[in-house]
TITOR-938644 format. One record per residue: residue number from 1; residue in three letters; x, y, z of N, C-alpha, C, O, CB in turn. Coordinates in nm, 2 decimals. Atoms other than C-alpha are relative to their C-alpha. Glycine has a CB too. Example, Ala and Ser with C-alpha at 12.3 -4.5 7.8 and 13.67 -1.06 7.14 Angstrom:
BEGIN
<1; 'ALA'; <0.09; -0.12; 0.00>; <1.23; -0.45; 0.78>; <0.09; 0.12; 0.00>; <0.19; 0.12; 0.07>; <-0.10; 0.00; 0.12>>
<2; 'SER'; <-0.09; -0.11; 0.00>; <1.37; -0.11; 0.71>; <-0.08; 0.11; 0.08>; <-0.03; 0.22; 0.09>; <0.04; 0.05; -0.14>>
//
This chain:
BEGIN
<1; 'UNK'; <-0.13; -0.01; -0.08>; <-7.38; -19.54; 1.90>; <-0.02; 0.13; 0.07>; <-0.08; 0.24; 0.05>; <0.15; 0.00; -0.09>>
<2; 'UNK'; <-0.02; -0.12; -0.11>; <-7.29; -19.32; 2.19>; <0.09; 0.09; -0.04>; <0.20; 0.04; -0.08>; <0.04; -0.04; 0.14>>
<3; 'UNK'; <-0.13; -0.09; 0.00>; <-7.09; -19.02; 2.16>; <0.08; 0.02; 0.10>; <0.05; 0.04; 0.22>; <-0.05; 0.13; -0.02>>
<4; 'UNK'; <-0.08; -0.01; -0.14>; <-6.78; -19.02; 2.35>; <0.04; 0.15; 0.04>; <0.07; 0.23; -0.05>; <0.15; -0.09; -0.02>>
<5; 'UNK'; <-0.02; -0.11; -0.06>; <-6.71; -18.73; 2.55>; <0.15; 0.01; 0.06>; <0.19; -0.08; 0.13>; <-0.11; 0.02; 0.09>>
<6; 'UNK'; <-0.12; 0.01; -0.07>; <-6.35; -18.61; 2.65>; <-0.02; 0.07; 0.13>; <-0.06; 0.18; 0.16>; <0.12; 0.06; -0.09>>
<7; 'UNK'; <0.00; -0.04; -0.13>; <-6.30; -18.61; 3.01>; <0.11; 0.05; 0.07>; <0.11; 0.06; 0.19>; <-0.03; -0.08; 0.07>>
<8; 'UNK'; <-0.13; -0.01; -0.07>; <-5.94; -18.51; 3.06>; <-0.02; 0.16; 0.04>; <-0.09; 0.24; -0.03>; <0.15; -0.05; -0.10>>
<9; 'UNK'; <0.02; -0.14; -0.04>; <-5.92; -18.18; 3.23>; <0.10; 0.09; -0.09>; <0.21; 0.05; -0.15>; <0.03; 0.02; 0.17>>
<10; 'UNK'; <-0.06; -0.09; 0.10>; <-5.81; -17.88; 3.03>; <0.11; 0.09; 0.08>; <0.09; 0.15; 0.19>; <-0.12; 0.10; -0.08>>
<11; 'UNK'; <-0.10; -0.07; -0.07>; <-5.48; -17.71; 3.12>; <0.01; 0.14; -0.07>; <-0.03; 0.15; -0.19>; <0.15; -0.09; -0.01>>
<12; 'UNK'; <0.00; -0.10; 0.06>; <-5.42; -17.36; 3.07>; <0.13; 0.05; -0.05>; <0.24; 0.02; 0.01>; <-0.05; 0.08; 0.08>>
<13; 'UNK'; <-0.14; 0.00; 0.06>; <-5.15; -17.25; 2.83>; <0.02; 0.15; -0.01>; <-0.06; 0.22; -0.07>; <0.00; -0.08; -0.16>>
<14; 'UNK'; <-0.04; -0.15; 0.02>; <-4.99; -16.91; 2.86>; <-0.01; 0.04; -0.14>; <0.00; -0.04; -0.23>; <0.15; 0.02; 0.04>>
<15; 'UNK'; <0.01; -0.07; 0.12>; <-5.03; -16.67; 2.58>; <0.13; 0.02; -0.07>; <0.22; 0.07; -0.01>; <-0.05; 0.11; 0.03>>
<16; 'UNK'; <-0.13; -0.02; 0.05>; <-4.76; -16.67; 2.34>; <0.11; -0.12; 0.03>; <0.23; -0.11; -0.01>; <0.05; 0.12; 0.06>>
<17; 'UNK'; <-0.09; 0.12; -0.02>; <-4.62; -17.01; 2.45>; <-0.07; -0.11; -0.08>; <-0.19; -0.10; -0.11>; <0.01; -0.05; 0.17>>
<18; 'UNK'; <0.06; 0.12; 0.09>; <-4.66; -17.33; 2.25>; <0.05; -0.11; 0.10>; <0.15; -0.12; 0.16>; <0.07; -0.01; -0.17>>
<19; 'UNK'; <-0.02; 0.12; -0.03>; <-4.70; -17.67; 2.38>; <0.07; -0.09; -0.07>; <0.04; -0.10; -0.19>; <-0.09; -0.05; 0.03>>
<20; 'UNK'; <-0.11; 0.08; 0.08>; <-4.42; -17.92; 2.28>; <-0.03; -0.13; 0.06>; <-0.02; -0.14; 0.18>; <0.18; 0.06; 0.03>>
<21; 'UNK'; <0.02; 0.13; -0.03>; <-4.50; -18.28; 2.30>; <-0.08; -0.02; 0.13>; <-0.06; -0.11; 0.21>; <0.13; -0.07; 0.01>>
<22; 'UNK'; <0.12; 0.02; -0.12>; <-4.79; -18.23; 2.56>; <0.07; 0.03; 0.14>; <0.00; -0.01; 0.23>; <-0.06; -0.16; 0.02>>
<23; 'UNK'; <-0.04; -0.01; -0.12>; <-4.56; -18.12; 2.84>; <0.03; 0.15; 0.00>; <0.07; 0.22; -0.09>; <0.11; -0.10; 0.03>>
<24; 'UNK'; <-0.01; -0.15; -0.03>; <-4.54; -17.76; 3.01>; <0.14; 0.02; 0.02>; <0.19; -0.03; 0.12>; <-0.09; 0.05; 0.11>>
<25; 'UNK'; <-0.14; -0.02; -0.04>; <-4.19; -17.64; 2.98>; <0.02; 0.18; 0.04>; <0.12; 0.25; 0.05>; <0.12; -0.05; -0.13>>
<26; 'UNK'; <-0.03; -0.15; -0.02>; <-4.27; -17.27; 3.04>; <0.03; 0.03; 0.15>; <0.10; 0.13; 0.16>; <-0.13; 0.09; -0.04>>
<27; 'UNK'; <-0.08; -0.03; -0.12>; <-4.20; -17.28; 3.43>; <0.15; -0.01; 0.02>; <0.21; 0.07; 0.08>; <-0.05; -0.09; 0.09>>
<28; 'UNK'; <-0.12; 0.01; 0.00>; <-3.88; -17.41; 3.36>; <0.10; 0.11; -0.10>; <0.22; 0.15; -0.07>; <0.00; -0.14; -0.04>>
<29; 'UNK'; <-0.03; -0.12; 0.05>; <-3.81; -17.14; 3.10>; <-0.02; 0.12; 0.08>; <0.06; 0.21; 0.07>; <-0.08; 0.01; -0.11>>
<30; 'UNK'; <0.03; -0.13; -0.08>; <-3.94; -16.88; 3.34>; <0.11; 0.00; 0.11>; <0.17; 0.10; 0.14>; <-0.16; 0.01; 0.07>>
<31; 'UNK'; <-0.11; 0.00; -0.10>; <-3.69; -16.99; 3.61>; <0.13; 0.03; -0.05>; <0.21; 0.09; 0.01>; <0.01; -0.11; 0.07>>
<32; 'UNK'; <-0.15; -0.01; 0.08>; <-3.40; -17.01; 3.36>; <0.01; 0.16; -0.04>; <0.12; 0.22; -0.04>; <0.00; -0.10; -0.16>>
<33; 'UNK'; <-0.03; -0.16; 0.06>; <-3.48; -16.63; 3.24>; <0.01; 0.08; 0.13>; <0.07; 0.18; 0.12>; <-0.13; 0.08; -0.09>>
<34; 'UNK'; <-0.01; -0.07; -0.13>; <-3.50; -16.53; 3.62>; <0.16; 0.00; 0.05>; <0.23; 0.08; 0.09>; <-0.11; -0.07; 0.11>>
<35; 'UNK'; <-0.14; 0.02; -0.04>; <-3.18; -16.68; 3.69>; <0.10; 0.06; -0.09>; <0.20; 0.11; -0.04>; <0.03; -0.14; 0.00>>
<36; 'UNK'; <-0.09; -0.11; 0.10>; <-3.02; -16.53; 3.39>; <-0.01; 0.15; 0.04>; <0.10; 0.20; 0.07>; <-0.06; 0.00; -0.17>>
<37; 'UNK'; <0.01; -0.12; -0.03>; <-3.15; -16.20; 3.48>; <0.07; 0.05; 0.11>; <0.15; 0.14; 0.10>; <-0.11; 0.02; 0.00>>
<38; 'UNK'; <-0.05; -0.04; -0.12>; <-3.06; -16.18; 3.82>; <0.16; -0.04; 0.00>; <0.24; 0.02; 0.07>; <-0.08; -0.07; 0.12>>
<39; 'UNK'; <-0.14; 0.03; 0.02>; <-2.72; -16.33; 3.74>; <0.07; 0.14; -0.09>; <0.18; 0.20; -0.06>; <0.02; -0.15; -0.08>>
<40; 'UNK'; <-0.06; -0.12; 0.10>; <-2.65; -16.04; 3.46>; <-0.01; 0.12; 0.09>; <0.08; 0.20; 0.08>; <-0.09; 0.04; -0.15>>
<41; 'UNK'; <0.03; -0.12; -0.08>; <-2.79; -15.77; 3.73>; <0.12; -0.03; 0.12>; <0.18; 0.07; 0.16>; <-0.18; 0.00; 0.05>>
<42; 'UNK'; <-0.12; 0.02; -0.11>; <-2.53; -15.93; 4.00>; <0.13; 0.04; -0.08>; <0.21; 0.13; -0.05>; <0.00; -0.17; 0.08>>
<43; 'UNK'; <-0.13; -0.03; 0.09>; <-2.25; -15.93; 3.74>; <0.03; 0.13; -0.03>; <0.15; 0.17; -0.03>; <0.00; -0.05; -0.13>>
<44; 'UNK'; <-0.03; -0.15; 0.03>; <-2.28; -15.56; 3.65>; <-0.02; 0.09; 0.12>; <0.02; 0.20; 0.11>; <-0.10; 0.05; -0.11>>
<45; 'UNK'; <-0.03; -0.09; -0.12>; <-2.33; -15.43; 4.01>; <0.11; -0.05; 0.09>; <0.21; 0.02; 0.12>; <-0.13; 0.00; 0.07>>
<46; 'UNK'; <-0.11; 0.02; -0.09>; <-2.12; -15.65; 4.23>; <0.14; -0.03; -0.07>; <0.24; -0.05; -0.01>; <-0.04; -0.10; 0.09>>
<47; 'UNK'; <-0.16; 0.02; 0.11>; <-1.84; -15.72; 3.94>; <0.08; 0.12; 0.04>; <0.18; 0.10; 0.11>; <-0.02; 0.01; -0.19>>
<48; 'UNK'; <-0.10; -0.10; -0.02>; <-1.71; -15.38; 3.95>; <0.03; 0.05; 0.14>; <0.14; 0.10; 0.17>; <-0.04; 0.11; -0.06>>
<49; 'UNK'; <-0.04; -0.01; -0.13>; <-1.75; -15.34; 4.32>; <0.12; -0.09; 0.06>; <0.22; -0.04; 0.11>; <-0.11; -0.04; 0.07>>
<50; 'UNK'; <-0.10; 0.11; -0.03>; <-1.54; -15.65; 4.39>; <0.14; 0.05; -0.06>; <0.24; 0.06; 0.01>; <-0.05; -0.15; -0.06>>
<51; 'UNK'; <-0.11; -0.04; 0.06>; <-1.29; -15.54; 4.14>; <0.07; 0.14; 0.07>; <0.19; 0.15; 0.09>; <-0.03; 0.02; -0.16>>
<52; 'UNK'; <-0.05; -0.10; -0.07>; <-1.25; -15.19; 4.33>; <0.04; -0.05; 0.13>; <0.13; 0.01; 0.17>; <-0.09; 0.11; 0.00>>
<53; 'UNK'; <-0.05; 0.03; -0.14>; <-1.21; -15.36; 4.66>; <0.13; -0.05; -0.02>; <0.22; -0.02; 0.05>; <-0.10; -0.10; 0.07>>
<54; 'UNK'; <-0.14; 0.08; 0.00>; <-0.95; -15.59; 4.53>; <0.10; 0.12; -0.03>; <0.20; 0.13; 0.04>; <0.01; -0.14; -0.13>>
<55; 'UNK'; <-0.09; -0.09; 0.04>; <-0.78; -15.29; 4.37>; <0.06; 0.09; 0.14>; <0.18; 0.12; 0.14>; <-0.08; 0.08; -0.11>>
<56; 'UNK'; <0.00; -0.06; -0.09>; <-0.80; -15.11; 4.69>; <0.10; -0.07; 0.11>; <0.19; -0.02; 0.16>; <-0.13; 0.04; 0.04>>
<57; 'UNK'; <-0.08; 0.09; -0.09>; <-0.67; -15.39; 4.90>; <0.14; -0.01; -0.05>; <0.24; -0.01; 0.03>; <-0.06; -0.14; 0.02>>
<58; 'UNK'; <-0.14; 0.04; 0.05>; <-0.39; -15.46; 4.67>; <0.11; 0.12; -0.02>; <0.23; 0.11; -0.03>; <-0.03; -0.07; -0.13>>
<59; 'UNK'; <-0.05; -0.12; 0.01>; <-0.30; -15.10; 4.63>; <0.05; 0.04; 0.14>; <0.16; 0.09; 0.14>; <-0.09; 0.11; -0.07>>
<60; 'UNK'; <-0.03; -0.02; -0.14>; <-0.28; -15.05; 5.01>; <0.12; -0.08; 0.05>; <0.21; -0.04; 0.12>; <-0.11; -0.02; 0.08>>
<61; 'UNK'; <-0.13; 0.11; -0.03>; <-0.06; -15.37; 5.05>; <0.14; 0.05; -0.06>; <0.24; 0.07; 0.01>; <-0.03; -0.15; -0.07>>
<62; 'UNK'; <-0.11; -0.05; 0.06>; <0.17; -15.24; 4.79>; <0.07; 0.13; 0.04>; <0.20; 0.14; 0.04>; <-0.03; 0.02; -0.13>>
<63; 'UNK'; <-0.03; -0.11; -0.06>; <0.19; -14.91; 4.94>; <0.08; -0.02; 0.14>; <0.18; 0.05; 0.15>; <-0.11; 0.07; 0.02>>
<64; 'UNK'; <-0.05; 0.06; -0.11>; <0.29; -15.06; 5.28>; <0.13; -0.06; -0.02>; <0.24; -0.02; 0.03>; <-0.09; -0.10; 0.05>>
<65; 'UNK'; <-0.13; 0.04; 0.03>; <0.53; -15.26; 5.14>; <0.11; 0.05; -0.08>; <0.22; 0.01; -0.08>; <-0.01; -0.11; -0.03>>
<66; 'UNK'; <-0.08; -0.10; 0.04>; <0.68; -15.01; 4.93>; <0.07; 0.10; 0.08>; <0.19; 0.14; 0.06>; <-0.06; 0.06; -0.07>>
<67; 'UNK'; <-0.03; -0.09; -0.11>; <0.71; -14.79; 5.21>; <0.12; -0.06; 0.09>; <0.23; -0.01; 0.12>; <-0.12; 0.02; 0.08>>
<68; 'UNK'; <-0.13; 0.09; -0.07>; <0.89; -15.05; 5.41>; <0.12; -0.02; -0.07>; <0.23; 0.00; -0.01>; <-0.04; -0.15; 0.03>>
<69; 'UNK'; <-0.13; 0.04; 0.09>; <1.13; -15.15; 5.14>; <0.08; 0.14; -0.03>; <0.20; 0.14; -0.03>; <-0.05; -0.09; -0.16>>
<70; 'UNK'; <-0.06; -0.15; -0.01>; <1.21; -14.75; 5.10>; <0.08; 0.02; 0.12>; <0.20; 0.05; 0.11>; <-0.13; 0.11; 0.01>>
<71; 'UNK'; <-0.06; -0.02; -0.11>; <1.28; -14.74; 5.44>; <0.13; -0.07; 0.05>; <0.23; -0.02; 0.10>; <-0.08; -0.01; 0.07>>
<72; 'UNK'; <-0.12; 0.11; -0.03>; <1.49; -15.05; 5.49>; <0.14; 0.03; -0.12>; <0.25; 0.02; -0.09>; <-0.06; -0.19; -0.04>>
<73; 'UNK'; <-0.12; -0.04; 0.10>; <1.69; -14.94; 5.15>; <0.07; 0.10; 0.05>; <0.19; 0.09; 0.07>; <-0.05; 0.04; -0.13>>
<74; 'UNK'; <-0.10; -0.13; -0.07>; <1.78; -14.58; 5.30>; <0.07; -0.05; 0.10>; <0.19; -0.04; 0.08>; <-0.07; 0.13; 0.07>>
<75; 'UNK'; <-0.09; 0.04; -0.12>; <1.91; -14.74; 5.63>; <0.10; -0.08; -0.05>; <0.22; -0.07; 0.00>; <-0.08; -0.07; 0.10>>
<76; 'UNK'; <-0.11; 0.07; 0.05>; <2.10; -14.99; 5.43>; <0.10; 0.08; -0.07>; <0.22; 0.06; -0.06>; <-0.04; -0.09; -0.07>>
<77; 'UNK'; <-0.11; -0.08; 0.07>; <2.25; -14.72; 5.21>; <0.06; 0.08; 0.08>; <0.18; 0.10; 0.05>; <-0.05; 0.09; -0.10>>
<78; 'UNK'; <-0.09; -0.07; -0.12>; <2.34; -14.52; 5.52>; <0.10; -0.07; 0.06>; <0.22; -0.03; 0.07>; <-0.08; 0.04; 0.11>>
<79; 'UNK'; <-0.10; 0.11; -0.06>; <2.49; -14.80; 5.68>; <0.12; -0.03; -0.09>; <0.24; -0.01; -0.06>; <-0.09; -0.14; 0.03>>
<80; 'UNK'; <-0.12; 0.04; 0.08>; <2.69; -14.92; 5.40>; <0.08; 0.12; -0.06>; <0.20; 0.10; -0.09>; <-0.05; -0.10; -0.12>>
<81; 'UNK'; <-0.07; -0.11; 0.03>; <2.80; -14.57; 5.29>; <0.10; 0.06; 0.12>; <0.21; 0.11; 0.10>; <-0.11; 0.10; -0.03>>
<82; 'UNK'; <-0.10; -0.04; -0.13>; <2.93; -14.51; 5.66>; <0.11; -0.08; 0.02>; <0.23; -0.05; 0.06>; <-0.08; -0.02; 0.13>>
<83; 'UNK'; <-0.11; 0.09; 0.00>; <3.11; -14.81; 5.65>; <0.11; 0.02; -0.11>; <0.23; 0.01; -0.08>; <-0.05; -0.15; -0.01>>
<84; 'UNK'; <-0.11; -0.03; 0.08>; <3.28; -14.73; 5.34>; <0.06; 0.14; 0.01>; <0.18; 0.14; 0.00>; <-0.03; -0.01; -0.14>>
<85; 'UNK'; <-0.04; -0.13; -0.06>; <3.33; -14.37; 5.44>; <0.11; -0.01; 0.11>; <0.22; 0.04; 0.10>; <-0.11; 0.07; 0.05>>
<86; 'UNK'; <-0.09; 0.03; -0.13>; <3.50; -14.48; 5.77>; <0.13; -0.08; -0.07>; <0.25; -0.05; -0.03>; <-0.08; -0.13; 0.14>>
<87; 'UNK'; <-0.09; 0.08; 0.04>; <3.71; -14.72; 5.56>; <0.11; 0.10; -0.07>; <0.23; 0.11; -0.02>; <-0.05; -0.10; -0.10>>
<88; 'UNK'; <-0.06; -0.11; 0.07>; <3.83; -14.43; 5.33>; <0.07; 0.10; 0.10>; <0.19; 0.15; 0.09>; <-0.11; 0.07; -0.09>>
<89; 'UNK'; <-0.07; -0.11; -0.07>; <3.88; -14.20; 5.61>; <0.11; -0.07; 0.09>; <0.19; 0.01; 0.14>; <-0.10; 0.10; 0.08>>
<90; 'UNK'; <-0.12; 0.05; -0.07>; <4.12; -14.45; 5.80>; <0.12; -0.02; -0.10>; <0.24; -0.01; -0.06>; <-0.04; -0.15; 0.06>>
<91; 'UNK'; <-0.12; -0.03; 0.09>; <4.34; -14.46; 5.48>; <0.05; 0.11; -0.01>; <0.17; 0.13; -0.01>; <-0.02; -0.03; -0.13>>
<92; 'UNK'; <-0.07; -0.15; 0.04>; <4.38; -14.11; 5.44>; <0.03; 0.05; 0.15>; <0.05; 0.17; 0.17>; <-0.11; 0.14; -0.10>>
<93; 'UNK'; <-0.05; -0.03; -0.14>; <4.45; -14.11; 5.85>; <-0.06; 0.15; 0.05>; <0.00; 0.24; 0.10>; <0.19; 0.00; 0.00>>
<94; 'UNK'; <0.07; -0.11; -0.03>; <4.18; -13.84; 5.89>; <-0.12; -0.06; 0.09>; <-0.22; 0.02; 0.11>; <-0.03; 0.08; -0.14>>
<95; 'UNK'; <0.11; 0.06; -0.07>; <3.94; -14.08; 6.11>; <-0.02; 0.07; 0.13>; <0.07; 0.10; 0.21>; <0.03; -0.16; 0.03>>
<96; 'UNK'; <0.04; -0.08; -0.15>; <3.75; -13.90; 6.40>; <-0.13; -0.06; 0.03>; <-0.20; -0.09; -0.07>; <-0.01; 0.17; -0.01>>
<97; 'UNK'; <0.12; 0.07; -0.08>; <3.45; -14.05; 6.61>; <-0.12; 0.08; -0.08>; <-0.13; 0.21; -0.08>; <0.00; 0.03; 0.19>>
<98; 'UNK'; <0.11; -0.06; 0.05>; <3.14; -13.99; 6.40>; <-0.01; 0.05; -0.12>; <-0.12; 0.07; -0.17>; <-0.04; 0.07; 0.07>>
<99; 'UNK'; <-0.01; -0.07; 0.12>; <3.26; -13.84; 6.10>; <-0.06; -0.07; -0.11>; <-0.13; -0.01; -0.19>; <0.14; 0.03; -0.04>>
<100; 'UNK'; <0.06; 0.06; 0.11>; <3.17; -14.09; 5.87>; <-0.14; -0.01; -0.01>; <-0.20; -0.01; -0.11>; <0.06; -0.11; -0.03>>
<101; 'UNK'; <0.16; 0.00; -0.01>; <2.81; -14.11; 5.99>; <-0.04; 0.12; -0.06>; <-0.12; 0.11; -0.15>; <-0.07; -0.01; 0.14>>
<102; 'UNK'; <0.06; -0.13; 0.05>; <2.74; -13.76; 5.92>; <0.02; 0.02; -0.13>; <-0.07; 0.08; -0.20>; <0.04; 0.12; 0.07>>
<103; 'UNK'; <-0.03; -0.03; 0.14>; <2.92; -13.77; 5.58>; <-0.10; -0.08; -0.06>; <-0.17; -0.02; -0.14>; <0.14; -0.03; -0.05>>
<104; 'UNK'; <0.10; 0.10; 0.05>; <2.69; -14.08; 5.49>; <-0.13; 0.07; -0.01>; <-0.18; 0.09; -0.12>; <-0.01; -0.13; 0.09>>
<105; 'UNK'; <0.10; -0.07; 0.00>; <2.40; -13.90; 5.60>; <-0.03; 0.10; -0.10>; <-0.12; 0.10; -0.18>; <-0.02; 0.05; 0.10>>
<106; 'UNK'; <0.00; -0.11; 0.11>; <2.48; -13.59; 5.40>; <-0.02; -0.06; -0.14>; <-0.11; -0.01; -0.21>; <0.13; 0.07; -0.01>>
<107; 'UNK'; <0.00; 0.04; 0.12>; <2.54; -13.80; 5.10>; <-0.14; -0.07; -0.06>; <-0.17; -0.05; -0.18>; <0.10; -0.09; 0.00>>
<108; 'UNK'; <0.11; 0.07; 0.01>; <2.21; -14.01; 5.12>; <-0.11; 0.12; -0.03>; <-0.19; 0.13; -0.12>; <-0.03; -0.09; 0.13>>
<109; 'UNK'; <0.12; -0.10; 0.02>; <2.01; -13.68; 5.20>; <0.01; 0.08; -0.11>; <-0.09; 0.12; -0.16>; <-0.02; 0.10; 0.10>>
<110; 'UNK'; <0.00; -0.06; 0.12>; <2.16; -13.51; 4.90>; <-0.07; -0.07; -0.13>; <-0.12; -0.02; -0.23>; <0.13; 0.01; -0.02>>
<111; 'UNK'; <0.03; 0.10; 0.11>; <2.08; -13.80; 4.69>; <-0.17; 0.00; -0.02>; <-0.24; 0.01; -0.12>; <0.05; -0.17; 0.04>>
<112; 'UNK'; <0.17; -0.02; 0.01>; <1.70; -13.80; 4.80>; <-0.04; 0.12; -0.04>; <-0.13; 0.12; -0.12>; <-0.07; -0.02; 0.14>>
<113; 'UNK'; <0.04; -0.13; 0.04>; <1.66; -13.44; 4.76>; <0.04; 0.04; -0.14>; <-0.03; 0.14; -0.18>; <0.05; 0.09; 0.10>>
<114; 'UNK'; <0.01; -0.02; 0.11>; <1.79; -13.43; 4.42>; <-0.10; -0.09; -0.08>; <-0.14; -0.06; -0.19>; <0.12; 0.00; -0.03>>
<115; 'UNK'; <0.08; 0.08; 0.05>; <1.56; -13.72; 4.35>; <-0.15; 0.06; 0.00>; <-0.24; 0.03; -0.08>; <0.02; -0.13; 0.06>>
<116; 'UNK'; <0.12; -0.06; -0.02>; <1.28; -13.52; 4.49>; <-0.03; 0.11; -0.11>; <-0.13; 0.12; -0.17>; <-0.01; 0.05; 0.13>>
<117; 'UNK'; <0.01; -0.11; 0.06>; <1.35; -13.21; 4.32>; <-0.03; -0.04; -0.17>; <-0.11; 0.02; -0.24>; <0.13; 0.09; 0.03>>
<118; 'UNK'; <0.02; 0.04; 0.14>; <1.37; -13.40; 3.97>; <-0.14; -0.05; -0.01>; <-0.21; -0.01; -0.10>; <0.11; -0.11; -0.06>>
<119; 'UNK'; <0.16; 0.03; 0.00>; <1.02; -13.56; 4.05>; <-0.10; 0.09; 0.01>; <-0.21; 0.08; -0.04>; <-0.03; -0.08; 0.10>>
<120; 'UNK'; <0.09; -0.13; 0.01>; <0.87; -13.23; 4.12>; <0.00; 0.06; -0.11>; <-0.11; 0.11; -0.16>; <0.02; 0.10; 0.09>>
<121; 'UNK'; <0.00; -0.07; 0.13>; <1.00; -13.08; 3.81>; <-0.06; -0.07; -0.10>; <-0.12; 0.00; -0.19>; <0.12; 0.04; -0.04>>
<122; 'UNK'; <0.09; 0.09; 0.09>; <0.85; -13.38; 3.62>; <-0.16; 0.04; 0.00>; <-0.23; 0.07; -0.10>; <0.01; -0.16; 0.06>>
<123; 'UNK'; <0.14; -0.01; -0.01>; <0.51; -13.33; 3.78>; <-0.03; 0.15; -0.02>; <-0.15; 0.16; -0.03>; <-0.05; -0.06; 0.13>>
<124; 'UNK'; <0.03; -0.11; 0.01>; <0.52; -12.96; 3.74>; <-0.01; 0.02; -0.17>; <-0.09; 0.09; -0.22>; <0.09; 0.08; 0.09>>
<125; 'UNK'; <0.01; -0.04; 0.15>; <0.59; -12.97; 3.36>; <-0.07; -0.11; -0.07>; <-0.04; -0.13; -0.19>; <0.14; 0.02; -0.06>>
<126; 'UNK'; <0.07; 0.08; 0.06>; <0.36; -13.25; 3.29>; <-0.11; 0.07; -0.08>; <-0.16; 0.16; -0.03>; <-0.05; -0.07; 0.09>>
<127; 'UNK'; <0.13; -0.05; 0.07>; <0.09; -13.16; 3.03>; <-0.12; -0.01; 0.08>; <-0.14; -0.12; 0.14>; <-0.03; -0.06; -0.13>>
<128; 'UNK'; <0.12; 0.00; -0.04>; <-0.23; -13.08; 3.17>; <-0.11; -0.10; -0.10>; <-0.10; -0.11; -0.22>; <-0.04; 0.14; 0.01>>
<129; 'UNK'; <0.07; 0.10; 0.08>; <-0.50; -13.35; 3.09>; <-0.15; 0.06; 0.01>; <-0.24; 0.01; -0.05>; <0.02; -0.17; 0.07>>
//
């Protein structure tokens, strides 16, 4: 009888890997590992950068809107106080042109000055970090 010789081509199996059911899975595993490593590196580098950029954008937007709101609130306070002082001066028959406006400005300015001094005092007496 003639001896049978195996004529199927031999495939190289990487060291440390095993062949399961005759199919080579190591290229898919290598691709998955590369994708996982690249994703991990991306998350560790661009994640904090994106968070910082969002914080800067939202912080700038909040500062702009807060400043606008503060200016509008102070204008509203001066105007409302001028109207109220004008009405009080008319009741006391002491109304003169422009008197209610400078009184309103003085009251709002005094309130803002006191608020600033209070904040300054709190900042100077805060414990050192």
